[in-house]
C-alpha positions in Angstrom: 116.5 118.8 152.8 113.2 119.8 151.2 110.2 120.3 153.1 108.0 117.2 152.8 104.3 118.4 152.4 102.4 115.4 151.2 102.3 112.0 153.1 101.0 108.7 151.9 98.5 106.6 154.1 96.8 103.2 154.0 93.2 103.1 155.5 92.7 100.2 158.1 89.4 99.3 156.5 89.2 101.4 153.2 86.6 103.6 151.7 83.7 101.7 149.7 82.4 103.3 146.8 78.8 103.0 145.2 80.2 100.2 143.0 81.7 98.3 145.9 85.3 99.2 145.2 87.5 99.5 148.2 89.9 102.4 148.3 92.7 102.2 150.8 95.6 104.2 149.7 96.0 107.8 149.7 97.8 111.1 150.3 97.3 113.9 152.7 99.0 117.3 152.4 99.9 119.6 155.2 97.2 121.9 156.1 97.4 125.8 155.6 95.8 128.3 157.8 93.1 128.6 155.3 92.4 125.0 155.6 91.7 125.3 159.2 89.7 128.7 158.9 87.5 127.8 155.9 85.4 125.0 157.5 84.5 127.3 160.4 82.2 129.1 157.8 80.2 125.8 157.0 76.8 125.9 158.4 76.9 122.2 159.3 80.1 123.2 161.5 78.4 126.1 162.9 75.5 123.9 164.0 77.8 121.0 165.3 81.4 121.7 166.1 82.3 117.7 165.7 81.5 118.0 162.1 84.6 120.4 161.7 87.0 117.3 160.9 84.8 116.3 157.9 85.3 119.4 155.7 88.9 119.7 156.9 90.0 116.1 155.7 88.1 116.8 152.5 90.4 119.6 152.0 93.6 118.1 152.7 93.3 114.6 151.4 94.6 115.0 147.8 94.0 111.4 146.8 92.2 108.3 147.8 92.4 105.3 145.7 90.8 105.7 142.2 88.4 108.3 143.2 88.4 111.3 141.2 87.8 113.6 144.1 87.5 113.6 147.9 84.7 115.6 149.1 82.6 115.7 152.4 80.5 112.9 151.0 83.3 110.5 150.9 84.6 111.6 154.4 80.9 111.2 155.9 80.7 107.6 154.6 84.3 106.3 155.9 84.2 103.6 158.5 84.6 105.0 162.0 88.2 103.3 162.1 89.2 105.1 159.1 87.9 108.4 160.2 89.7 108.2 163.4 92.8 106.9 161.6 92.7 110.0 159.4 92.2 112.5 162.3 95.1 111.0 164.0 97.4 111.0 160.8 96.2 114.7 160.4 97.5 115.7 163.8 100.7 113.7 163.5 101.8 115.2 160.1 100.9 118.8 161.0 102.1 118.8 164.3 105.2 116.9 164.1 106.0 116.9 160.2 106.3 113.2 159.9 104.2 110.0 159.7 106.4 108.3 162.0 106.0 108.5 165.8 108.8 107.9 168.5 108.3 105.0 170.8 110.2 102.9 173.5 110.3 99.3 174.2 109.0 98.6 177.5 111.3 95.7 178.2 114.9 96.9 177.0 114.2 100.9 176.7 115.4 100.8 173.1 114.1 103.7 171.2 112.6 103.4 167.6 110.1 104.8 165.3 106.7 103.6 164.2 105.5 104.0 160.9 101.7 104.9 161.1 101.4 103.3 157.5 102.7 100.0 158.5 102.1 99.6 162.1 105.7 98.8 162.6 
């Protein structure tokens, strides 16, 4: 079975570009060591560690809607719900190698997986 290195996502709200178009569907790839190291050289990250997620996400998001590129400006202008979603998605695919999380029904204790892209 080949290693899955790219994962599709759907933003909860979507990025609104300067023309008013909404971009919700995208792709994120697994991060490399350089993806995590390189943003540490960014002066904005040095001044504010909370900014680290912005250049990191800009590096690993390979596609978002019809945008020609995803850069720090795009990430900075995401709605907070979408930014939080992408941070969680990043952790999920890089730590667990999947966009699905295990869950257990609180009533019957049945185990199942929840797809982070569909909510169920």
